N, C-alpha and C positions, 0 to 999 in steps of 0.2 A: 430437704427442699426436693431430692429424688424422689422420695415414699410418696409427698402430697402430691407430686406431678402425675403419678402414676394409680395414685388411689381413684376408686368410682365413689361417686360420679365425679367426671371430669372439670376443671374448673378454671384452667389455664385456657386463656381465649384462642392462643395460637391453637392448642390441640383440638379444643371445643370447634375452631372454624373448618380444621383441615377434617375432622371426621364429619361435618356438616357437608362439606363439597364432595366429599366422595361418596357420600349416600346421594346426593345430587346428581353425580355423574352415574351411577352404577345401576340403580334404582330402575330409573326409568330404560336405562337399556336391557335388563332382565323383562320388564314387564311387556315392552313394545314386542319380545319375541315370542310371547304366550297371548297376544292380543289382548292385554289388560290395559287400561287407561294407566299412564303414569302417576295420575294424580292422586289414585287408590295407593299405588305403591308407596309414595314419599307420606302419606299419610301413616300407613302401616308400618314404615321404617321408625315414623317417631315415635309412635307408640311402642316399639320393642327397644329403641333407643332412653325414653322416658323412666320416670319414675316408677310406673305401674308395670314395665317390662323389663331389662335387665339392668336398670337405672345406672345408665353411661352417661348420660348427661342431664345437667338440669334444666329447670324449663324456665330457669330467670338469669338475669345476668346477659350474656352476650346475644345469646338465641331469643330473649323476649324481646331487646332491642329490636333486631333484625327481623322477628315476626311481625310485630306491628309496623315497623316500615313497609313489610312485604303487604299488609295488611292495605295499609295507605295505597302504594304503588297499586294495588289489586282494584281498588274502586276508582282511583284516577281512570286506569284503564277502561274499563267500562264505562264511564262517561265519555272516555276520547273517542273510543272507536264505534257508539253509535252514531248509525248514517241519519242525520238530522234531513238531510235532502229526500231521502224516502221519505220520511216522516210527513213531510209539509206536503208530499205529492198527493197522499192518499189520507189527507187529514181526519176528515170526517169518520171515514171505518177506522181509521187506527184509535181517535178517541172511544168507538163503541167496543172494540176488542179492548183496548185498554183496560175498560172499565170493567167489561166481562171476566177478562183475566187475573183481575186483581179483586171483583167485589166474590165472584162466586167461590175461589179457592178460600178468601177471608172469613166469609160468610160459614164454609163447611167446615173450616181447620176450628173456627171457634167454637161453633156447636159439637164439636169432637171432643174437644180440649172441655169445655165447660159439664157436656150431658155425658159425655163416654168415659173421660179420663179423670173426672173431679177435680182437673186444676182450678186457682186463683184466676182472677181476672186478668193480672200482668203477664202471668204465665201464658194463658189462653191469647193475649193479644201477640205475644211475640213469636208464638207458635203459627199463628194464623197469617202472620206476616212472612212468615217463610215459606207458606204454600204459597200465597202470592207470587214470590218472586221467579225469576224466569233467566237463563242465560242461554244464548242462542250458539250453543257448543257446535252444531251439526251444520252451522251457516255454511262451513268450508264443502259440506256434501253436494249442497246445491249448487255453489260456487263454481265446482269442477264440473257440473252435470247442466252448468249453463242456462239456470233458473232465477238467477238472481233478481230479474228485471219483472218476474211475474208478481202478479197482486197478491196471492197469498204470502208469498216472504216479505213483501214490504208491509203487509200488515203485521206478521210476526214479530218483525223490526220495531214497527212503531209501538206495540203492545207492551213490549219490554221497554223501551223509552219510560212508558206511563206507569206500568205497574210498579218498576223498580224506584221510580220517583217517589210513588207514592208511598210505597213500604217506609223509604227513609225519611219522607215527612213523620209519618205515624211513629216512626222510633223516637223520635222528639217527646211527641207526647206519653211514650210508655217510660223513657228515662225520667221525665218531669214528674209524673206519678209514682214511679218507683223513689224519688229523694223526697218525696211528701210534699212537693209544692202544690198548692189547692186553691191558694187565693188569688183574688181578683187582680192585685196589684202585682202579681208575679206575672200572672199572664199576659196582663199590658204590658208589662215590662220586658217579656219574652218575646212578644209578637213585635213591639216595636224594634227590638234588638235587631230580630231575624230580617225585618224590611232594609233596616240600616244595611245589614250582612248583605244579603240579597242583592242590592243594587250595586254595593260596593264590587261584588264578585261577577256579575252581570253586566255592569258598565264601566265601572273602572279596569277591571282586569283585562278586558281586551284592548282599552287603550292602551295601557302600560305594555304590552305584548306586542302589538303591532309597531309602537315607536322603539323596543328594544330590538324587534328582529329588523327592522328597518335599518337599524344602525351597527347591527353586527352580523351582515350578512353572509359573510365569511369565515366565521368564527362558531364552528360547531359545537365545540367543547363549551363555550361559553352560553350558547342557545339552550343546550341540554340541562346545564346547572341551574340555569334560570327556569327552566320548564319546572325541575324538581323543586325548586325555591318556592315557586308560586303554587306548586301542589302542597306544599309544608306552611306556605303561608295561610293557605286558605284555611287548612286545619287548626292552625293556630288560633287564629282568629274566631272559628267556631267553637273553639275549648273556651275563649273571652265569655262568650255568651251562653256558655252550658250546652253547647250542642255535641254530638260525638264528631270527633275529627275526620271520619270518613265521610261525611255529608259535605263535609267542605273537599275532599279530594274528589268526591263523585261530580261534584259542581264547576269545580276546577277542569277536569276531564270534559264536561261539557261545553265550557266557555273558550277552552283550548282548541276544542275539535273543528272550529272554522279556521282557527290561526295555524294550523300545520298541516299542509297538506299531506292525503292517505298515503302517497307514493314518494314523501321526501326521505331525504337520508335521516333528516332528524326523526321522525315517526320511525323508520326503523331501528335505530339505536335505544328510542325509547321503550319502543316493545323487545328488543333483545336482551336488554339488561334486566328487564323486569321478569322476562321468561328464564334468563340465565341463573338470575341469583335471588332477586327477593322476591318473588312468589312462591317458587320451590323450598326457599326456608321457613317462610309463614307455613306452607303445608307440613311441612316437618314438625313445627312449632305446633301446630292445630293436634296434629296428633302425638306428642308429647302429653299435650293437656287431656286426652283421652284415657280413661281407666279402664284398661283392657282386662283388667279381674273382673269386672263388671259383668263384661261380655262372656266370660267364661263360666263365672260362679252363680251368677244369676241370669232370671227369666226375664227380668222386668225392661233390659235394654233391648232386647230380642223382640220381646211381644209389642212394645211400643215402636220398634223400628218398622214391623211388619203394618201395624196401624197407620202411621205414617207414611208409609210408602203406596199403601192403596189409596188413600184420599186425597193425597198429593197429587198422584198421577190422575186417579179417576175425575178431580175437581177441573183439572187443566182439560181434560176431554171433554168436560160440559160444557167449559168454557169455547172451545173450539165450535162445539154442536151449536151451540146457540147461535155463533158468529154465522155459521155456515146456512142457518135456518134465516135468520134475517135479511143476510144479502143474498140468497139464493145460490150459494155455490155448490159445486159439485162433489160429491161424497170425498173423491180422492183430493181434493182442494182442501177440504178441512182434515184430512189424515196428516197433508203437508204442514198445516197450520199446528196442528198438534202435536206432531214429531219436531217442530222448530221450540215451541214453546214451553214443554214440558220438564226440559231440564232444569235443574236447581242447583245451584253451583256458587256464583261469585259472591253476589248480596246474601244468598242464605248462607254460607258460610260464615260472612262478616256479622253479620245480625244478632245468631246465636252464639257465637263468641262472646260477643259484648252482653249478651244476656247473661251467660256462663259466669263471665268473669264478674259480673255485677251482682249474682248471687239469683237473678230473676228466674232461670231454670238450673236444674241439677246435671249432675253427670250422665243421668242417663238420656237426658233431652241431646246434650252435645252426642253421646255415641251414637244416638238414632239418627240423628241428622246428617252424620258420616255416610251412613247406610242408605240414606235417603237420596242422596248427591250420588252416591255412585249407581243406585238402581235405577233414579230418573237419566242419568245419563246415558246409560245402555239403552234404555227404552226410546230415549230421544234418537238418539244414532241408528238405532234399528228400522224404526218407524220411519224417519225420514230417508235414510237412504231406499229403504224398498217402495217406498210412495212416489219419490224424486224419479226412480227407475219406471217408473208404470206409467208416469206424466210423459216421459221421453216416448217411452214404447207406442205410446198412442198415435204418435208420427208415424209415417211410413218412412223406408228407408230413403233416404234422401238420395239425390244426384250430386255429386262432388266434382270440384273442381280440378281441371289435370293441372301437373306442375308446369310451372311457368319457368322458373329458376331453379337449375340445381347443381349444390356445390356439396360434393363429398369429400367427408373426412374421417380419415384411419387412425384412430391411436394406437402406435406400436412402441415396444421397447426392444425388439430384434428383430431379424432378418428370419427367424425361423418361421415358417407358413406363413410368408407376407405375401406369395405370389397368388395363392388362391385369393385372398381377401381383396387385391388390385382387381384381379379378374373377374370375380363377382360386382364389385363395385363397378367397374366398365361393363360388361354385360347387363347389368340389371338397370344401369342410366339411360334417360330418353336419348332415342338416338338421335344422330345431328347436332349433339351438344359437344362442344367443344374444351368444354372449362375443364381445367388438369382437376384430378384425384389429390388433395391434399393430405400426407403423410405427416402426422403429428408423433412429435417426442418431447415427453414431459420428464422434464427433471428438476431436481432439488438447486443445482446451480449450474454454472454456465460451464463449468470444466467439465461436468457430465457429457456433454452435447456429442454426440459419435459422430466424429467425421466419417468412421466407417461405415455406419449406418446409411448417413446421407450418400455415401458413392455408391453403396450396394443399389437403393434405391433408384439412382439415376442409372444404373447399369439394367434394371428389371425394365424399367421404363421405356429405355433405349430398346433392350431386345425384343418389348412385345408391341412397342410403338402404342403404348398408352399414356399419355399426357399424365405426368406426376410432378408433383410439388413437392420439397420437402418442408416443412417448418418445426419449429423447437420452439417451448414455453417453461417457464421457469414456474415451479410452484409447490409447496408444501404438501400439497396433496394432490394425488393423480387424477382423482376424478373432479376436483374444482379446474384444474388447469385443461382437462380437457374439454370442459363445460366452456370457462372462458375461452376457450381458443374456437370453439365452434360460435361462438357469439361473436366475435370478433371478423371471422371471415363471412358471418351470415351462413353458415353450413343448412342444408336442406336434408342432411341424411348423414347419421351417422353409424360408422361399420367396426364394430370389434371383432376380435380373437377370443377364442377360449379353447381350453382344452379338456374341458368337460368335468373337472376335478371340482368339489364342492367340501372344504372342510368345516372343522367344526369352528376353528377361529374365524372363518367367514360368516359362518351362522350368527355367531356373535357379536361381530363387530360391523358385520354389512360388507359386501364385495366392492369393486372400483364400479362395478354395471348400477348397484344399486346407487350409489351416491350422482351417477350420472342422470339415472333415470329421475331422481327426485328432483335434479334442479335446473332439468333442460325440457325442452319443447319438440326437438325432432325427435324423429323416429330412428331407433336404434334396430341394429340388426347383428344380431349376436352368432357369428360364423364359426363352423368348425368343418372346413372339408380338408380331409386326408390326402384323398386321392384326386389325381388330375382330373381337372373340372368336365372336360369332354366327355370322360366315361360315364357322366349322368346322364341316362334316358329316363328317370322317373323322378318326378317330383311329386312327394305326398305332401300334403298340405293339413293340419290339423285345424278345425276352424271353430273356435269355441262358440257356445251360443253367443249371441247379441252383437257378434263381430259388425255385423253390417250397418248397426247406427253408429258407429264409431267415424269421427270426423274425417280420419285417415284410409277409409276402407279402399277408396280408389286409388290411392297411392303404393300401397303393399302391393293390391293385385295387379297395378301396372309393372311393378317391378319385378313381380314375379314372371309374369308373362314376357316381359322383354328378357328375364334371364332364358328362361324354356326356349326361347323362339334361337335365340342365340346358338346354345348346344343342342336343338333338336329334339328336345325331352318334351313327353306328354307331362299334363299337371292332372292330378285326382283331388279333390277336396274330401276331406273326411269330416262329415257334418252329422250331428246329434238329429234323430227324427224327427224330434219334435221341431226343428230350427231348420230344415231342409226347404221349407217353401218360402220362406221370408229370406233365406239366402238365395234362391233363386230369383226371386224378385229382384233382390238388390243388384244383381249381376245384369238383369235387363233394366233397368233404371237407370245405371250409368253406361247401358249401350257398348258394353264390353262384350266383343265378339271376337271368341277365341275358342279352340276347341278345349273341353275337359271334360273328365268324369267325375262322378261323385259317387261314394260310397258310404253308406249309412249306418249310422252305430247307435246303440241303445243307451249306452255309456260312455262318457267323455273317458274317462280314465283308461277303460280295456282298450282305447284305440291306440295307445302307449303300448300295450303288449302285442298287440296284432302287426303293429309298423315296426316293430323291434326285428319280426324275422322277415321282413322282406330283404331282397336281393341286395349285395354288394352295391350297385350301380342306382339304388334309390339315393335320393336326397329327402330326408324328412325337416318338413318347417312346421314348427308350432307357433301358431299366434295366439301373443299373450295381452296382457293389457295394464295398464297403469292403475295403482290405489285412485279410488273416487271416479274411474270412469264406467259406461255404461257395462261394459261387458264383463268388468272387474267383479271378481267372485276369490271367497279364501283358496278355492282349488286351482285358479290361475296362479298363483302365488308359488305354487311347489313345482311348476314347471321346470326350473334350474335342477331341482332335485331328481324329479323325474326321467329328466335328460341325463344327467348324470350317473344314474341307478342303469337306466334300461338301453339308453342310448349313444352312451360313452364312446361303444367303437364304430358308430355311424357315422356317416357325414350328417349334420343336421344345422338348421337353422333356426333361432327364437328371434323372432319381430314382436317389436314393442311398438304399437303405431305411434303417431305425433299426439301431443297433448295440446290443442289450439290455443289455450289457456292456461297461464300458470300464475299462482298467488304466492304472496309472500308471508304466508302463513309459516311458522317455524315448527318444525316435527316436534317439540317440546312446549311449545303454547299450551300451558295447564290452564288456567282460568282468567284468560284475558278478556274479561267483558263477553261481549256477545259473541265472541269468537270470529268476527268481522274479519274479512281480508281481502286485500287488494287485488284488484285484477290488472293484467298487465297487457293492453290493447296493442299489439303490436302488428297485427294483419296475421291471416291465418296461415299455417305453413301444412300444406298439403303432401 
């Protein structure tokens, strides 16, 4: 028994599930640190675990069952997350782009397969269908840059709805032809069955759903189980009439789209469970089916990958180009449509996997399809982010509103260096505002709440005459406790201390700061002031390119001006030469009248070396940015490491401006349909 338990490949369900969960946990962590998509990491992990790799797990049994569930869940989310309201608003233009983004890639793919690759009819139809599919994985980028209401984004969403629906309908034809069904009676029976099935799904499903939700308004668990039951009921009924279950799952998603509010708890749970368990297991399962040896030993898979990548991406570009000419769009709008529509992911991997299992395409096509997914997703993300930032930059720097309400929260665990944090908070806030500074202590248990810490804070408040209020919150995770407390008191600013250390463990698992940045909207000031604040006479502010286009530009400028005024220090802005004029114009637009100096650099990185040589009485302030924001770049992300390496012994502050919008997208959302996310509109924080 023991020998069979530890013999390869593993068959014991507990062992198989344990290994799979560890892969799902670790691989996305590792790949995210190297800026690689988690989806590719899971597929590669599956390749190594499968028969063609180290033969650790069998692709049959438990993994196969969960993988098929994941495939259904994936197609359900693809339908559930489509924005039907946006589709209706631009119906005619959506229909035109939807037709072009289906027809051009399909015709191109069919020609390549028949004339260039010499494939038979059915493989040609299936691969051509893959060319036509698209997944809006880059939607979160335009969401963060506040471009979701623009017409090109709406058309890209509409095109996705149309082309993916046509592809799934075409899949019915391909499967029927593969099964040798060509008689008139069969097609009449199939057409009638589909008509009855569609009526049941589109008209009966919504009524059942509304009735159930109305009578189970407080039972979230029952609602989730009901939704899952409807998905697999739709798949089961599809199977009865010889359709693929994924078609039923996709239709169920479209039907339930209007029944489940996108900002509801139920929607969050549906997405969370899918992205946490089912879809990752599906991706591992796909990897296990791929023949790793075919990549290593043969040229065929690689050659096919290059051919498919070129024509898949170029045909999507041509569809966007013709759309631009028909509707007289600008070049930059065409680039945005192309960027959003060029990624192949959810529907692509679904139809190719079905074709492989049915024997329509071989292992080389499956291998090549994975490479197409990887390449197209990279192109989509790169083009979309670059184009979206260009669109934003065409606007002039805005005049931003002044802060109206200011509540500052300072998370602490002990009294070491707490006085500089309180003093900085008091000096940097808007004058004549008497609201207290909230000192937060996050603990795991109420017994850990420090009465000594509360007493010390009270003494500091009395001695400095700075109003401060001690609050405590219990949470298993410090960063989530900080975020929750800041929401409860409606904090407008978070000030955190940091000793300047940046360990390997923090690089792998992330810091408390990274957790707060991911889940909060408020501006965050990371402060390390070791000497008395009044000794500071010089504030050197490192301004990255495009910082003046951020919505919180005036916020941090005002804070630093207030701070400098209180301690009688001068402000020096360190700006790159190419962005000096834009930065100066932004200061004028915001009517900020205070004395300052400007030092110009040719290289942003070298400014840290220069400032590290400044006098002991200098405070160095680095303006950073959050992922997806206008001024964010890969170089911005290394600021904590630069500070730890070059400025650890200096007094420094790292400022992360406010993010006026947050999204519900999970950092591990792999292939959830369009990649659509929900925007929380709770008023702008400045």
